[in-house]
C-alpha positions in Angstrom: -188.8 174.1 -194.3 -185.6 172.8 -192.7 -187.0 173.4 -189.2 -190.1 171.3 -190.0 -188.0 168.5 -191.2 -185.8 168.5 -188.1 -188.8 168.7 -185.8 -190.3 165.8 -187.7 -187.1 163.7 -187.4 -186.9 164.5 -183.7 -190.5 163.5 -183.2 -189.9 160.2 -185.0 -186.8 159.5 -182.8 -188.8 160.1 -179.6 -191.7 158.0 -180.8 -189.4 155.1 -181.7 -187.8 155.1 -178.2 -191.2 154.4 -176.5 -192.2 150.8 -176.1 -195.8 149.6 -176.5 -195.1 146.6 -174.3 -196.8 146.4 -170.9 -195.9 144.2 -168.0 -198.7 142.0 -166.6 -198.2 140.4 -163.2 -200.6 137.6 -162.3 -200.9 135.8 -159.0 -200.3 132.0 -159.2 -203.4 129.9 -158.7 -203.7 127.6 -155.7 -202.4 124.1 -156.6 -203.9 121.1 -155.0 -201.4 118.3 -154.6 -202.6 114.7 -154.4 -200.2 112.5 -152.6 -201.3 109.1 -154.0 -203.3 108.4 -157.1 -206.4 106.2 -157.0 -206.2 102.5 -158.1 -208.0 103.1 -161.4 -205.5 105.6 -162.8 -204.0 105.1 -166.3 -200.6 106.2 -167.6 -200.9 108.1 -170.9 -198.3 109.7 -173.2 -199.0 113.1 -174.7 -196.3 114.6 -176.9 -193.7 112.2 -175.5 -194.5 113.2 -171.8 -196.0 110.9 -169.2 -199.2 111.9 -167.6 -201.5 110.1 -165.2 -205.2 110.1 -166.1 -208.1 109.6 -163.7 -211.4 111.4 -163.0 -211.4 113.0 -166.5 -208.2 115.0 -165.8 -204.5 114.6 -166.6 -202.1 114.8 -163.7 -198.3 115.3 -163.7 -196.1 113.6 -161.1 -193.9 115.9 -159.0 -191.8 115.5 -156.0 -194.6 116.5 -153.7 -197.3 114.4 -155.4 -199.6 114.7 -158.4 -200.9 118.0 -159.7 -203.5 118.8 -162.5 -201.7 119.4 -165.8 -203.1 121.8 -168.4 -202.7 120.1 -171.7 
């Protein structure tokens, strides 16, 4: 009976050391940078952050230009 208990405890120790987490690596999407916005853009605030809106999409201003923001 003692051997079954020790085997059971050892099995629990080995099972608890394994992780169920997996690592997923994704490739970044290609980002289109727009250098200057059109004249009809609007500045909107979403959750306290400034976004530029035109053509039905929200854009975020970066050093390189404007990129589509996923809100």
